[in-house]
C-alpha positions in Angstrom: 41.1 -46.2 39.6 42.5 -49.7 39.2 42.9 -49.3 35.5 44.9 -46.1 36.0 47.1 -47.8 38.6 47.7 -50.7 36.2 48.6 -48.3 33.4 51.0 -46.4 35.6 52.7 -49.7 36.7 52.9 -50.8 33.0 54.6 -47.5 32.0 57.0 -47.6 34.9 58.1 -51.1 34.1 58.4 -50.9 30.3 59.7 -47.4 29.5 63.1 -47.6 31.3 63.9 -50.9 29.5 62.9 -49.5 26.1 64.9 -46.3 26.5 68.2 -47.9 27.7 69.3 -49.2 24.3 69.0 -45.7 22.8 71.4 -44.3 25.4 73.8 -47.3 25.0 74.0 -46.6 21.2 74.7 -42.9 21.9 77.5 -43.9 24.2 79.1 -46.2 21.6 78.9 -43.6 18.9 80.4 -40.9 21.1 83.5 -43.0 21.9 84.4 -43.5 18.2 85.0 -47.2 18.7 83.9 -49.3 15.8 82.5 -52.8 16.4 84.2 -55.2 14.0 81.3 -57.6 14.3 83.5 -60.7 14.1 81.8 -64.1 14.7 85.0 -66.0 15.3 87.3 -65.4 18.3 90.6 -64.1 17.0 92.5 -66.0 19.7 90.9 -69.4 20.1 88.9 -69.6 16.8 85.6 -70.5 18.4 82.3 -68.6 18.4 82.3 -65.2 20.2 80.4 -65.1 23.4 78.7 -61.7 22.9 79.8 -60.7 26.4 83.6 -60.5 26.0 85.3 -57.9 24.0 88.7 -56.2 23.5 89.4 -52.8 22.0 92.4 -52.2 19.8 93.2 -49.3 17.5 89.7 -47.9 17.8 88.0 -51.2 17.0 86.2 -53.6 19.2 86.7 -57.4 18.7 84.5 -60.1 20.1 86.1 -62.8 22.1 85.0 -66.3 23.2 85.9 -65.8 26.9 87.6 -63.2 29.2 90.9 -65.1 29.2 91.5 -64.4 25.5 91.8 -60.6 26.1 95.3 -60.8 27.6 96.5 -63.2 24.9 95.1 -60.9 22.2 96.8 -57.8 23.5 100.2 -59.6 23.5 100.0 -60.0 19.7 97.0 -58.3 18.3 98.1 -58.0 14.6 98.8 -61.8 14.5 95.4 -62.7 16.0 93.6 -60.2 13.7 95.2 -61.7 10.6 94.3 -65.2 11.8 90.7 -64.2 12.4 90.3 -62.5 9.0 91.8 -65.6 7.2 89.3 -67.9 9.0 86.3 -65.6 8.3 87.1 -65.5 4.6 86.8 -69.3 4.3 
């Protein structure tokens, strides 16, 4: 009986965590937004945080901090060009 209870607890605790990424991927695919995968923040030039993003023209750009979003949206083409130039080097 204890083994059955332990198995039930294990399944309850691990299955929801392993299923979530599948649903997250489906949500991203359905939106049609493409993740650019940039490693350099287009605004400040530092490393992206992995938590802060901005969407522009169907693409998602990584940012170094939440403050960069407003600046990016004021001149996105300029910042995208700067980022692409830095990533080529």
